N, C-alpha and C positions, 0 to 999 in steps of 0.2 A: 294635489298640489295648492297651496293657499290662493286665493285670489290676489293676495299681495305680491306674490312671488311671478305673477304674469305681470305686473309691471315693472320689475325689476330689471335692470340690463346695466353689465358692465362696460358697455360701449360706449365711447365719447362721440356722441350724435352730433353733427354739425352741418349748417346749412352755409352755403357759399352767399356771400353778400352780394355778390352781383347776380346771381340767378334771382334773389327776391327783389332786388330793385327792378330789374327789368321784368318782372311779373307785375310789380305795383305801379310802373309808370303804364303799362299797357292797360292795367284796369283803371288808372285815373284819367287819361285820354279818353277812355271808351265811354267813362261816367260823364266828362266833359262833352262830350259829342253826342250823346243819349240826351242829358239835360238842355243844352241849348238848342239841339235840332226841333225838340219838343216844344220849347219856349218860343224861340224865333221862327222856324220854319212851318211849325205847324199850327201856331198861335194856340197851345193849349195853355189853361191856367194852372199855375204851379208856384210854390212858393219859392222861386228864384234866389230872393237871399239867403236862407238858410240851406238851399242846396248848394250855393256857389260858397259858402262858408265852409262847409263839411266837405266840400272839394279841396278847397284851399289848405284847410288843415292836412289831407292826405298828402298833398304837394309838399308842405313844408315837413313833415316827418320823414317824406321819401328823401328830400332835400338832406337831411340830418343824417338819414341812413349813409346817403352815398357819399356825404363829403367830409363827415365831421364824426363818424363812427369808425373807429380806426382799426377795428378786427377786420381780416378779409374773410375770416370763416367766423359765421356766427354760433355761437353756443346754442345748445336745446333750448336754456331759458330765454337767450336774448330771441330766438326766432318764435318761441311761443307768444312772447311779449308783443311781438310785432304782429303776428298773425291773428293775436286776438284783438288788437286795434283794428285790426282790417276787417274784424267782423263786425265790430263796432259801429266802424265808420260806414260800412255799407249798409246796416242795419237802421243807421240815422237817415242815411239817404231815402232807403225804402219807405220809413216811418213818414215821411214828407212827400211820398211819390205814390201813395197807395197801398203799401205795407204788403199783405200776401197776395193781393190781386195783381201786383206788378209783375209782369213776366220774369224780370231780372232776377227774381227773388232765388231762382236755381244757382246764381252765382254766389251765394252765401256758404254753399259746401267746399267751396276750392282751397281756403284755408286748410279743412281738416283732410281734405286730401292730398295736400302739400305735405303735410305733417305725416300721415300714414305712411308716405313713401320714403321720406327723408329722415323724420325725426322718431323717438321713441313710442311707445304703445301708452304711456302715461298721458304725454303731451296729446296725440291722437284723441285720447278720452276727453281731455280736458275741454279741447277745442269743439269736440262733436258734441259733446253735453251741452257748452254755450251755446254753439249755433241752434240747437233744439229749442231751449229757452227762448231763443229771438224770435225763432220761428212762431213759437208759441204765441208770444208777446205781439207780434206784428198781426197773428191771425185776429186779435180782438182790437188793439190799439193802433189806429193810422190815420192820417190824412186821407181825403177821399184821391181818388187814381185821378191824375189829371186827365182833361177833356176840354171840348170846345163847347163854349157856351154854358147852358144849362145841363149839361151832359151828365148824368150819373149812372156808374157800372153799378148795377145790382144783381147781384147772384142767388141762388138759394143757397140756404146754410150749409146743405150737404157737399154742396162744390166747394165753398169756401173753405170746409173742414177737410176736404179732398185734397187740396192744395199743399197744406202743410206735411200731411199723414203722406203724400208722394214724394215730397223734397225729402222728409225723413228716411224713407224708406230707400230712396237713391244715395241718401248721405252713407248709411248703414252698409251699403251694397259697394258703393266705389270705395270707402274707407278701408272695407274689409280686403278687397282686391289690391288696394294699394299696398296695404299693411304685407300682404303675402307678398307681392310684387318686390316690394324694397327690403324683408327679410332675404328672401332667396337672392336677390342682386349683391345684398352683403356678402353672404355664406359664401357666393361662388367668387366674390372679388377677394377674399379672406382666403381662400382654396387656393386660388389662382396665385395670389402673393406667396404664397408657401411652395407652390411650384416652381415660381421664379428663382425663389430661393435656393431649393435643391439645385437646379441647374446653375445657379451662379456658384454653389459650393463645388459643384463637378467641374465646371472651368477653371476654378479658382485652385484647385488639385491638380489639374492638368498642367497650368503656369508654375505651379511651385515645383513638378517634376520637371519640366524643362529649364526652369531656373536651377534646379538642382545637378542637372546633368552639366549644364554651361559652367558652374564653380566647380565643378570635379574635372571637369576639362583644363579650367584654366587654371586652377591650383596644382594639378600635376605636376608642371614643371618647375615651378619654384621650389615645392617639396623635394623634387628629385635634387635640386642645385645644392638646397641644404643638407642632405644626405651625403653627398659626394664631399662637400667642404668639410662636413663632420668628421668623415672617414678619414680624410687626408690630414686632418688637426691631429685626429687619435693617433694615426702613425708618427707624426713628428714628434708629439709631446711622450708619447710610448706609454709607460706605465707610472708617468708623475701623478701622485694621489692628489695635488692640489687641482688639476683639470680633467683627470681621467673620469670622475664620476659626472661631472657636469657633462661632458662630452658625450657619455654612453646614456645618460637622462635626454639628452637632444636628440640624439639617434632614436632612441625609443618610442619618445614622442613624436618623431617626425614617421616613424614606421605607422605608428597608432593612425595618425591622420590620414596617412595612405591609405591603410585598411578601408577606414571609414569611407574612404573616397572610391574605393572599389564595389562598397556595397551599394552606396549611392548609384554609381553607375550602373552597376546590376540591377537594382529595381528600377531605375529609368527604362532600361531597354525593356523589362516588362512590362513598364507604364506604354511605352511606345507602341509595343504591340496591342496593348489591348486598345488604343485610341486608332489604331491603322484599320486598314480594311481587313475583311475578316470574312470568312463562309459562315452562313447562318447554321450550317451544322455544327462547324467548331465552336461557335458562340453558344449554341445550346449546351453542349458537351461542358465548355466552363462553367456555364451558371450552374448547370446540376450538379457536378461536381463537387462546386462551392457549398450547394447545401447538403450533400451527403456528409461533407467533413463536421458539419456544426450539427446535424438529426440524426437521430436513431432509425427514422423510418426509412421506407425502400422508395428508391426513386428509380423509374425506368424510363429510359429515354429509347424511344424506336424511330430509327430513322430510314427504315427498310423502303418506305414510301416515296424516299426523297434522297436517292444515293447520288445523282447529279449533283456536285457542289455549285452553291449560288454563293457569290461574293457580293457582298453589302460594305456599305459604310458604316462602320461601327458607332455610331453616334450615340451620346450620353442617354436621349432620348427611348432609341430601342432597345438598350442596355438595361436601362431602370426600369422600362416597362414591363418587360418579360420577367426581369427577376422578381418585380413586385407580384406578378400573380401566378409564379411557381412559388413564390415564400407564401403567399395566401394559401395555397392549395397545400403546401408541408404544413401550415400553421394548424387548418382545419380537418386535415386529414385523420382518421385513425390509424392506418398502418403505412399505407403506399401513396404515390402518387404517379399518373403517367402522364410522359410530356410525348406526344406523337407528332410528327413531321411530315407533312403531306405535300405533294407537288404536282400540278397539273399541268397544261400547256400554258396557259395564261396567270394562275394563281398559287401560291404558296401558303399553306394554313399549317397554323399551331395550334394543337389541342392540349389543354392543360386538364387532367380529370383526376380527382381525388375521392377517396371513399368515405368522406364526413357525411355531415348531415344536410349537405347540400344549400342552396339560397333560400333562406325563409320567405313563405308567402307573402308578408306584409311589406318586404323591401323587395322584391322580385323585380317590380315594374319600374323601379327608381333606384336601381344599381347602377353606378358610374355617378351620382348626385354626391356632393359633398355633405358631411354632417347629416348622416343619418343612423338610425339607432334601430334594432329589431328587439322584439318582445319574445323571441324565441329563448327558449330556457338552454337549450343545446350550446347557442352562440352567446350566451351573457358571459360566461367567463373568458371569452376569447376576443368578441366582438370590438371595434372601436368606433369610430363616426364615419367609416367609409371615406375619409379622407386619401388614403393611401389607393383604395380603388379609384378614387376620382382623378389622382394625378398620374397613375399608371395609365388607365384609359386614355387622358388628354394628351400625355406624352406621346402615344402610340397613333393617337388619330391626327397628329401634328406631323406625324409621318406616312400618313395617307392610310393606315391599318383602319380595319373595319373590326370592331368587336362584338360578340354575340355571347349571351350568357344564358345558360339551362341547366337543369337536373337531370340525372339518371333515375330511371323507373325504381330501380334498386336502392337508390338514394347516392348521396355525392354529387358534386358540383360539377358543369365543366364550362371552361372557357375558352372561347375559339377565336382565335387572332387571325386575321385572313391579309394580304396584300396582293395586288397586281405585281405580279413579276418586273415588269416595267417601270413601277414606282419603288421597288425595292433594289435592284440591282445597280450596280455603278455603270 
């Protein structure tokens, strides 16, 4: 990967204006309290006019941002410009109040940390590089640290140089973890959005099926009426060629509509059963049979250890989650997949076992997280980004399931889905 690729991003990063405004007001009030406490309460000598002017410009820019900047979401560029200004504003204030010797110098890292969490990597690099340059300048060029009378804060050179070094190390450390946290949060949010989209589609399909059944029921009566009237008209006109063809066409189209409505009603009955209460055994039978119809691989369902029927609420989450993991097993297996249902006094367990390569070591500890990839050559042609596993795991965990992932010694993967019976049964 080229270095330039590292800074490219297709995401449209934005920072909420209200968040930045609040952070800047907190900083400005902190600066006012610090400067005026030092000058009036402690009677330390400092260039009050310059400090007040710098803080005043900070107030004016924040008023502009709050009341005159029309966008509620700041673009990546707008955010960087405001954060750069904050770095320079604080650096000027530090320049007149002791430079690197001022204990408040640590606050220079805050704009870079904000960027690492909420903006792209390029912005973070620009802000971090600017912060490092400012720290180096403040090390060698600054006004004396405020003090009382003839007080002079003199420290050895090694201490003076150690301060910017320590701040730079803290900057690197915090921006790295900020970037990792921001990236992971955005990935998870994106994956959760897809999960919600899948659930929305499931509910939409259910709603469409119900509407179709209602339409079939409502249209049945008027179609029957049309058919009866058309037959009576045909009897009256008998074989009159002027109208007989039209009457026959009317009857044929009415019959066609009736057949379509019957099909809709029939499908809706299936859909109703799909969404109604069902035993966990029958649910597994239906899911495995659906894969047997589209795959040449052998799928074995073993219900011997759970003969007693357990009625559950056939929710979209449970159905989709189980289908996802059985589908993955079929996808990665070589020849066969085993689905074993086991029931104890308190728990019910589904073991999904395949004879494929198993879970690769490089992703084994992070299975279930979205947008992960493996370097395994055995999986390179089939593997995705882990989004399906994340969605399936999240859906099942919403229904109080516990999932574990493991590998067989002879090769193959095992996914175990476990519920407490009290959490699953109706």
